PAZAPA-4460 file (N, C-alpha, C; in steps of 0.05 Angstrom, whole numbers, plus 32768, in hexadecimal, padded with zeros to 4 digits):
% residues 210
    n_x    n_y    n_z   ca_x   ca_y   ca_z    c_x    c_y    c_z   seq   type   mol
   7FF6   814B   8148   7FE6   8137   813E   7FF1   8113   8139     1      M     A
   7FE2   8108   8138   7FD8   80EE   8131   7FC9   80DD   8118     2      R     A
   7FD7   80C7   8110   7FC4   80C4   8102   7FA5   80BA   80FE     3      P     A
   7FA0   80C2   80E8   7F7F   80BA   80EF   7F74   809D   80F4     4      E     A
   7F5D   8097   810B   7F52   807E   8111   7F44   807B   80F8     5      V     A
   7F3D   8066   80EE   7F29   805D   80DE   7F0F   8055   80F0     6      G     A
   7EFC   8068   80E6   7EDC   8062   80F0   7EC8   8057   80DB     7      S     A
   7ED0   8052   80C2   7EB3   8054   80AE   7EB9   8033   80B1     8      N     A
   7E9D   802C   80AF   7E99   800B   80AF   7EAC   8003   8086     9      P     A
   7E98   8016   8081   7E9C   8014   8061   7EBB   800C   8056    10      V     A
   7ECC   8025   8064   7EE1   8025   8050   7EFD   8007   8063    11      A     A
   7EEC   8006   8080   7EF5   7FEF   8085   7EF0   7FD4   807C    12      S     A
   7EDF   7FD0   806A   7ED7   7FBC   8059   7EE6   7FC2   803B    13      D     A
   7EF5   7FCD   8035   7EF8   7FD5   801F   7F0D   7FB4   800F    14      D     A
   7F1F   7FB1   802A   7F2E   7F9D   8026   7F1E   7F8C   801E    15      L     A
   7F0E   7F7F   8027   7EF3   7F5F   802B   7EF0   7F65   8012    16      N     A
   7EE5   7F80   8002   7ED8   7F7F   7FE8   7EE6   7F7D   7FD5    17      M     A
   7F02   7F8C   7FD7   7F1F   7F7E   7FC6   7F1F   7F61   7FC6    18      L     A
   7F26   7F4E   7FDC   7F22   7F32   7FDD   7F09   7F24   7FCE    19      Q     A
   7EF3   7F27   7FD7   7EDB   7F17   7FD3   7EDC   7F1F   7FAA    20      R     A
   7EE4   7F3A   7F99   7EE9   7F43   7F8B   7EFB   7F34   7F77    21      A     A
   7F0C   7F25   7F83   7F24   7F1B   7F7A   7F1C   7EF5   7F75    22      L     A
   7F11   7EFE   7F8E   7F02   7EDD   7F8F   7EEB   7ED6   7F70    23      L     A
   7EDA   7EF4   7F7A   7ECC   7EE7   7F5F   7ECE   7EF7   7F49    24      A     A
   7EDE   7EFA   7F46   7EEE   7EEF   7F1F   7EFC   7EDC   7F1E    25      Q     A
   7F0D   7EC9   7F36   7F1D   7EAE   7F2C   7EF1   7E9C   7F30    26      Q     A
   7EE8   7EA1   7F2F   7ED0   7E97   7F2E   7EB0   7E8E   7F1B    27      R     A
   7EBA   7EA8   7F0B   7EAF   7EBF   7EFE   7E9C   7EC8   7F06    28      G     A
   7E99   7EC6   7F19   7E7F   7ED8   7F25   7E82   7EFE   7F1F    29      A     A
   7E71   7F06   7F1C   7E71   7F28   7F25   7E7A   7F32   7F42    30      H     A
   7E8E   7F47   7F37   7E91   7F52   7F4F   7E91   7F69   7F5D    31      P     A
   7E8C   7F76   7F77   7E7D   7F84   7F86   7E8C   7FA2   7F74    32      P     A
   7E73   7FB4   7F73   7E7B   7FCE   7F6A   7E92   7FDE   7F7B    33      A     A
   7EA4   7FF1   7F6F   7EB3   7FFC   7F7B   7EB1   8019   7F7B    34      W     A
   7EAE   8029   7F8B   7EB2   8052   7F83   7ECF   8052   7F71    35      G     A
   7EBF   806B   7F5F   7EC8   806E   7F4C   7EEA   807D   7F4A    36      A     A
   7EEE   807E   7F61   7F0A   808B   7F65   7F1B   806E   7F70    37      S     A
   7F10   805B   7F71   7F27   8044   7F81   7F2B   8030   7F69    38      A     A
   7F46   802D   7F66   7F45   801A   7F57   7F45   7FFE   7F55    39      L     A
   7F37   7FF3   7F37   7F26   7FDA   7F3B   7F3B   7FBE   7F43    40      Q     A
   7F27   7FA7   7F44   7F40   7F94   7F55   7F49   7F8F   7F39    41      P     A
   7F3F   7F8F   7F24   7F40   7F81   7F07   7F5D   7F97   7EFB    42      E     A
   7F58   7FA9   7F09   7F70   7FBE   7F00   7F8A   7FB7   7F0D    43      Q     A
   7F8A   7FA9   7F23   7F98   7FA9   7F2B   7FA7   7F87   7F2C    44      L     A
   7F8F   7F79   7F1B   7F9D   7F5B   7F11   7FA8   7F5E   7EF2    45      R     A
   7F9F   7F72   7EE6   7FAB   7F74   7EC9   7FB9   7F6A   7EC2    46      A     A
   7FD4   7F6D   7EDB   7FEF   7F61   7ECB   7FFC   7F52   7EDA    47      N     A
   7FE6   7F4C   7EEA   7FF3   7F2D   7EF5   7FFC   7F11   7EE0    48      A     A
   7FE9   7F17   7ED2   7FEE   7EFA   7EC4   8008   7EFD   7EB6    49      A     A
   8009   7F11   7EAA   802B   7F1A   7EA2   803E   7F2A   7EA5    50      T     A
   8047   7F29   7EC1   804E   7F33   7ECD   8071   7F19   7ED0    51      A     A
   8087   7F24   7ECC   8097   7F16   7EC1   80A1   7F09   7EDC    52      P     A
   80A6   7EF2   7EE6   80AF   7EDC   7EF5   80A2   7ED4   7F02    53      G     A
   8082   7EE1   7F02   806C   7ED5   7F21   8056   7EBA   7F07    54      V     A
   805F   7EA2   7F0B   804B   7E94   7EFF   802E   7E9D   7EFF    55      P     A
   801B   7E91   7EF0   7FFC   7E93   7EEF   7FF5   7E8F   7F09    56      T     A
   7FFA   7E7B   7F0E   7FE8   7E68   7F1E   8000   7E67   7F40    57      E     A
   7FFF   7E6C   7F57   8015   7E72   7F6C   800A   7E78   7F84    58      V     A
   8010   7E61   7F96   7FF9   7E68   7FB0   8001   7E6E   7FC6    59      P     A
   7FEF   7E83   7FCF   800B   7EA1   7FE3   7FFF   7EAD   7FE8    60      G     A
   8000   7EB6   7FFF   7FF2   7ECE   800E   7FFA   7EDF   7FEE    61      E     A
   7FDE   7F02   7FFB   7FD4   7F11   7FE4   7FE1   7F25   7FE6    62      Q     A
   7FF1   7F29   7FE0   8008   7F44   7FE1   7FF9   7F5E   7FCF    63      Y     A
   7FFE   7F76   7FD4   7FF8   7F8D   7FBD   8012   7F9D   7FB8    64      L     A
   8014   7FA4   7FA3   8035   7FA7   7F97   802E   7FB3   7F89    65      A     A
   803C   7FCD   7F89   8047   7FEC   7F83   8065   7FEC   7F88    66      F     A
   8067   800C   7F79   807D   8017   7F76   808A   802E   7F83    67      T     A
   80A0   802C   7F86   80A5   804A   7F8D   80CD   8054   7F8F    68      L     A
   80D7   8060   7F86   80E3   806D   7F7A   80F9   8055   7F6A    69      L     A
   80E8   8052   7F58   80F2   8035   7F41   80ED   801C   7F56    70      D     A
   80F1   8018   7F65   80EA   8004   7F73   80D0   7FEB   7F7C    71      L     A
   80D0   7FD9   7F7F   80B4   7FCC   7F8A   80B2   7FCA   7F98    72      E     A
   8097   7FD2   7FB2   8098   7FC8   7FC8   8073   7FB9   7FCA    73      F     A
   8075   7FAA   7FE0   8057   7FA0   7FE7   804E   7F9C   7FFF    74      A     A
   8035   7F9D   8007   8027   7F95   8020   800F   7F83   801D    75      F     A
   8011   7F7D   8031   7FF6   7F62   8038   7FE6   7F74   8033    76      K     A
   7FDA   7F61   801F   7FC0   7F6D   8013   7FAA   7F6A   8028    77      A     A
   7FAC   7F6B   803F   7F95   7F5B   805E   7F9C   7F81   805F    78      E     A
   7FB1   7F86   8061   7FB2   7FA1   8064   7FB1   7FBB   8054    79      Y     A
   7F9F   7FBB   8042   7F98   7FCD   8029   7F7F   7FCB   802E    80      I     A
   7F69   7FE0   802D   7F58   7FF1   8034   7F50   7FF5   8018    81      Q     A
   7F63   7FF9   8004   7F54   800B   7FE9   7F74   8010   7FDF    82      S     A
   7F70   801C   7FCB   7F80   802A   7FB4   7F70   8037   7FA9    83      V     A
   7F7A   8057   7FB0   7F69   806F   7FA1   7F7C   8087   7F8E    84      E     A
   7F78   808B   7F79   7F79   80AA   7F6F   7F80   80B3   7F81    85      R     A
   7F8C   80C9   7F78   7FA3   80E5   7F8A   7F83   80F1   7F8D    86      L     A
   7F77   80F3   7FA3   7F5C   810C   7FAA   7F69   811C   7FB7    87      L     A
   7F54   8137   7FB4   7F5E   8152   7FC2   7F69   814C   7FE8    88      D     A
   7F83   8153   7FE4   7F89   8151   8004   7F86   816C   8005    89      V     A
   7F7D   816E   8021   7F81   8182   8031   7F98   8186   804A    90      T     A
   7FA0   8198   804A   7FB8   81A5   8055   7FB8   81A4   806C    91      P     A
   7FC6   8199   8086   7FC6   819E   809E   7FDE   81B3   80A9    92      V     A
   7FD9   81CC   80B7   7FF0   81D7   80C0   7FFD   81C9   80D9    93      P     A
   801B   81CF   80D3   8026   81CA   80E9   8038   81AE   80F1    94      N     A
   8032   8197   80DA   8036   8179   80DA   8055   817C   80C9    95      V     A
   805B   8164   80CB   8074   8156   80B8   8073   8163   8097    96      A     A
   808C   8166   809B   807F   816D   8079   807C   8151   8066    97      P     A
   807B   8139   8070   8075   8124   8061   8053   811B   8066    98      W     A
   804F   812E   8075   802F   812C   806D   8025   8133   8061    99      V     A
   8017   813E   8058   8001   8144   803B   7FEF   8154   8040   100      R     A
   7FE6   8141   8054   7FC5   8154   8065   7FB5   8138   806C   101      G     A
   7F9A   813C   8061   7F80   812C   806F   7F75   812F   8052   102      V     A
   7F64   810E   8053   7F4A   8110   803B   7F41   80F7   804B   103      I     A
   7F22   8102   803E   7F0F   80FA   8042   7F05   80E5   8035   104      N     A
   7F0A   80D3   803D   7F0A   80AD   802E   7EE9   80B6   802C   105      L     A
   7EE0   80A0   8022   7EC5   80A4   8038   7EB5   809F   8043   106      R     A
   7EB6   80B7   804F   7EA9   80BA   806C   7EC0   80BE   807D   107      G     A
   7ED5   80B0   8079   7EE6   80B1   808C   7F04   80C1   8087   108      S     A
   7F0E   80D8   809A   7F20   80ED   809E   7F3D   80D4   80A1   109      I     A
   7F52   80DC   808E   7F61   80C7   8090   7F7C   80DA   8087   110      A     A
   7F94   80DA   809C   7FA3   80E3   8090   7FB8   80D9   8084   111      S     A
   7FC8   80E7   8069   7FD7   80E5   8051   7FED   80E5   804B   112      V     A
   8006   80CC   8051   801A   80D6   8051   8023   80D2   8036   113      V     A
   803A   80DD   8027   8057   80E7   8016   8068   80C5   801B   114      D     A
   806B   80AD   8016   8071   80A2   8018   808D   80A6   8018   115      L     A
   8099   80B0   7FF7   80B1   80B6   7FF5   80CB   80C4   8008   116      R     A
   80B1   80D9   800B   80B2   80EF   801E   80BB   80E6   803B   117      T     A
   80AB   80D3   8048   80AD   80C8   8061   80C4   80B6   8067   118      F     A
   80CE   80AA   8050   80DF   809E   804E   8104   80A7   804A   119      L     A
   80F6   80CD   803F   810F   80D8   8041   811E   80D7   801D   120      D     A
   8110   80CF   8012   8111   80CE   7FFA   810B   80F0   7FE5   121      R     A
   8111   80E4   7FD7   810B   80FB   7FBA   80EC   80FB   7FBA   122      E     A
   80DE   8114   7FBC   80C9   8115   7FB4   80C1   8114   7F97   123      P     A
   80B2   810D   7F8C   80A8   8106   7F78   808E   8116   7F66   124      L     A
   8087   812A   7F52   8072   8132   7F50   805F   8126   7F48   125      P     A
   803F   8128   7F54   8029   8112   7F4D   8025   8117   7F2E   126      Y     A
   8021   80FD   7F32   8013   80FC   7F10   7FFD   80EC   7F15   127      N     A
   7FF6   80DD   7EF2   7FD7   80D3   7EF7   7FE3   80BB   7EF9   128      P     A
   7FF3   80A6   7F00   8001   808A   7F18   7FFC   8090   7F2F   129      R     A
   8003   80A2   7F3A   8006   80AD   7F5B   7FEC   809B   7F5C   130      T     A
   7FF1   808E   7F78   7FD9   8086   7F82   7FDB   8082   7FA3   131      R     A
   7FCA   8089   7FAF   7FC5   807E   7FC8   7FBA   8062   7FD6   132      L     A
   7FCA   8063   7FE3   7FBD   8040   7FF5   7FBF   8045   800F   133      L     A
   7F9D   8037   8013   7F8D   8048   802D   7F9B   8022   803D   134      S     A
   7FBA   802B   8053   7FB8   8009   8061   7FB7   8017   8082   135      V     A
   7FA6   8003   8080   7F9A   7FFE   809C   7FAA   7FE3   80AF   136      Q     A
   7FB2   7FEB   80CA   7FC3   7FDA   80E0   7FA2   7FE0   80F2   137      Y     A
   7FA0   7FD2   8102   7F94   7FCA   8114   7F78   7FF0   8116   138      N     A
   7F83   7FF3   811D   7F68   800E   811F   7F78   8023   8113   139      E     A
   7F94   801F   810C   7F9E   803D   80F9   7F9C   8039   80DF   140      M     A
   7F95   804F   80D2   7F94   8050   80AF   7F9E   8064   80B1   141      V     A
   7FB7   805D   809B   7FC6   807A   808D   7FBE   806B   806A   142      I     A
   7FC0   8094   805D   7FC2   808C   8041   7FDD   8091   8036   143      C     A
   7FE7   807E   802D   8007   808A   8024   800D   8087   8003   144      L     A
   800E   809B   7FFE   8015   80A8   7FDD   8027   8096   7FD9   145      V     A
   802C   8086   7FC0   803E   8071   7FB3   803F   807A   7F99   146      V     A
   8052   8076   7F83   805D   807C   7F6B   8046   806C   7F57   147      D     A
   803C   8059   7F5C   8024   8044   7F51   8029   8031   7F5E   148      S     A
   8005   8023   7F53   8002   8008   7F63   800D   7FF9   7F48   149      V     A
   8015   7FE4   7F3D   800D   7FC4   7F32   7FFE   7FBC   7F2F   150      S     A
   7FFA   7FB0   7F48   7FEC   7F8E   7F3F   7FE9   7F86   7F66   151      E     A
   7FD4   7F72   7F64   7FCD   7F5E   7F79   7FE6   7F4B   7F74   152      M     A
   7FEE   7F33   7F81   7FF1   7F26   7F7E   7FFB   7F05   7F95   153      L     A
   7FFA   7EF4   7F95   8004   7EE4   7FA9   8022   7EDE   7FA1   154      P     A
   8032   7EDB   7FBA   8048   7ED6   7FC2   804C   7EC1   7FDB   155      I     A
   8057   7EA8   7FCF   8057   7E8F   7FDA   806D   7E93   7FF5   156      P     A
   806D   7E91   800B   8082   7E94   8017   80A3   7E82   801A   157      D     A
   809F   7E78   8001   80BE   7E69   8006   80D7   7E77   7FEB   158      N     A
   80C3   7E96   7FE5   80D7   7EAF   7FD9   80D4   7EBC   7FE2   159      V     A
   80CB   7EBC   8000   80D4   7EDA   800B   80EA   7ED6   8024   160      I     A
   8100   7EE8   8024   8111   7EE2   8035   810F   7EF7   804B   161      A     A
   8111   7EF1   8069   8103   7F0B   807B   8120   7F1E   807A   162      S     A
   8119   7F2D   808D   8130   7F43   8091   814C   7F39   809D   163      V     A
   8146   7F1E   80AD   8159   7F17   80C0   816C   7F06   80AA   164      S     A
   8164   7F08   809E   8176   7EF6   8081   8188   7F10   807E   165      T     A
   81A4   7EF8   8071   81B0   7F14   806E   81B0   7F1D   8052   166      R     A
   81A9   7F31   804A   81A3   7F3B   802F   81AE   7F4F   802D   167      Q     A
   81A7   7F63   8012   81A3   7F77   8012   81A4   7F8C   7FF6   168      T     A
   8186   7F6C   7FFC   8167   7F7E   7FDD   815B   7F97   7FF0   169      N     A
   8157   7F98   800D   8148   7FAC   801E   8164   7FC0   8015   170      I     A
   8162   7FDF   800D   8158   7FF8   8016   8166   7FFD   8031   171      P     A
   8176   8007   8040   817E   8018   8056   815B   8021   8061   172      L     A
   8164   8038   8057   8144   8046   805C   812E   8043   805C   173      W     A
   811F   802E   804E   810E   8017   805A   810A   8002   806B   174      V     A
   8121   7FFE   8068   812C   7FE3   8070   811E   7FE6   8096   175      A     A
   8117   7FFB   80A6   810C   7FF1   80C0   80E8   7FED   80BE   176      P     A
   80DE   8001   80AB   80C4   7FF5   80A0   80B8   7FD7   8096   177      Y     A
   80DA   7FC2   8093   80D7   7FB0   8081   80D4   7F96   8088   178      A     A
   80B4   7F7E   807B   80B8   7F64   8084   80CC   7F49   8072   179      A     A
   80DB   7F54   8056   80EE   7F46   8059   80E8   7F51   8034   180      G     A
   80EE   7F2F   8021   80EC   7F47   800B   80E6   7F1F   7FF7   181      T     A
   80E5   7F2A   7FE1   80D1   7F13   7FC9   80E1   7F15   7FBA   182      A     A
   80EA   7EFE   7FB1   80F2   7EFD   7F90   80EB   7EE3   7F78   183      V     A
   80DE   7F03   7F72   80C6   7EEA   7F59   80D5   7EF1   7F41   184      L     A
   80E1   7ED4   7F36   80F0   7EDE   7F18   8106   7F00   7F22   185      G     A
   8108   7F07   7F12   8111   7F1F   7F0F   810C   7F34   7F21   186      K     A
   80FD   7F34   7F28   80EA   7F4C   7F41   80FA   7F43   7F57   187      R     A
   80FD   7F58   7F65   80FD   7F59   7F81   80F2   7F6C   7F8E   188      V     A
   80DB   7F5D   7F99   80C9   7F72   7FB3   80C8   7F6E   7FCF   189      I     A
   80DA   7F8A   7FC6   80DA   7F92   7FF1   80B7   7F91   7FF9   190      V     A
   80B3   7F7F   8013   809B   7F78   8024   809E   7F8C   803F   191      L     A
   808D   7F9C   803F   8081   7FBA   804E   807C   7FAC   8061   192      L     A
   8078   7FB0   807E   806E   7FA5   8092   805E   7FBD   8097   193      D     A
   8042   7FB9   80A1   802E   7FD3   809F   8030   7FE2   80BB   194      A     A
   8036   7FC3   80CA   8032   7FD2   80E8   8045   7FE4   80F4   195      A     A
   806A   7FD6   80EB   8078   7FE4   80E9   8079   8001   80DC   196      R     A
   8069   8006   80CA   806B   801C   80B6   8055   8037   80C7   197      L     A
   8039   8029   80D0   802B   8036   80DE   802E   803E   80F6   198      L     A
   8037   802D   8108   803E   8035   811C   8063   8033   8124   199      F     A
   8070   8043   8115   8086   8048   811C   8088   8068   812A   200      S     A
   809A   806F   812E   80A5   8085   8140   80A4   8099   8138   201      E     A
   80AB   8097   8118   80A3   80B5   810B   8083   80B4   80FF   202      K     A
   807D   809D   80FC   8063   80A1   80EF   804D   80AD   8110   203      M     A
   804F   80A7   8117   8042   80AD   8136   8043   80C6   8146   204      Q     A
   8056   80D3   8135   8062   80F8   8140   8066   8105   8126   205      H     A
   804C   810A   811D   804A   811C   810C   804D   8138   8106   206      Y     A
   8054   8145   8127   8058   815E   8123   806C   8167   8121   207      E     A
   806F   817B   810D   8080   818D   810B   8097   819D   811A   208      A     A
   80AF   819D   810E   80C7   81A0   8126   80CF   81AE   8122   209      L     A
   80D9   81C1   813F   80DD   81D8   813B   80EE   81EC   812A   210      D     A
***
């Protein structure tokens, strides 16, 4: 089995909707409507103004921050289609244990991957804070199960250390998929590379081993 390819133009436009909504909020305009199951942009921004170590106005590329194993991670916002509450997942036989199944996401079928299990970490029982991140790179779309989603925030380049920099902030179990780390006050956020994760050899081979 291979990861599903996104084919629904509405789903692929979700990121643009999010960016327009954030821009509309800054300008005081009315944001576009979102689906009932999707996390609203204002919810993603709710903690941004009071988050420790994050200035209220910081120029930088937008990232979506989320938690996993009590650590903070982030993807560039341009690779996030949507943030969803955990919906009904249809199991698929004969796949790796970290593949939870598939989901119908507004008419487009996408594979669901538990990110904890994929990274060989201890699984966590799902709860009301559990979220699905619909991540897209080129034509590849995967829904990742994460512990929770915290906020959308700008991260300036001058606080980012690349993976080539000598550092100890990136756990070894996630290092192959990391682009670097960002230090915001007392917060250390591991920045994930969507391409490295979605097109990794492990992600591309879903079949369960005999």
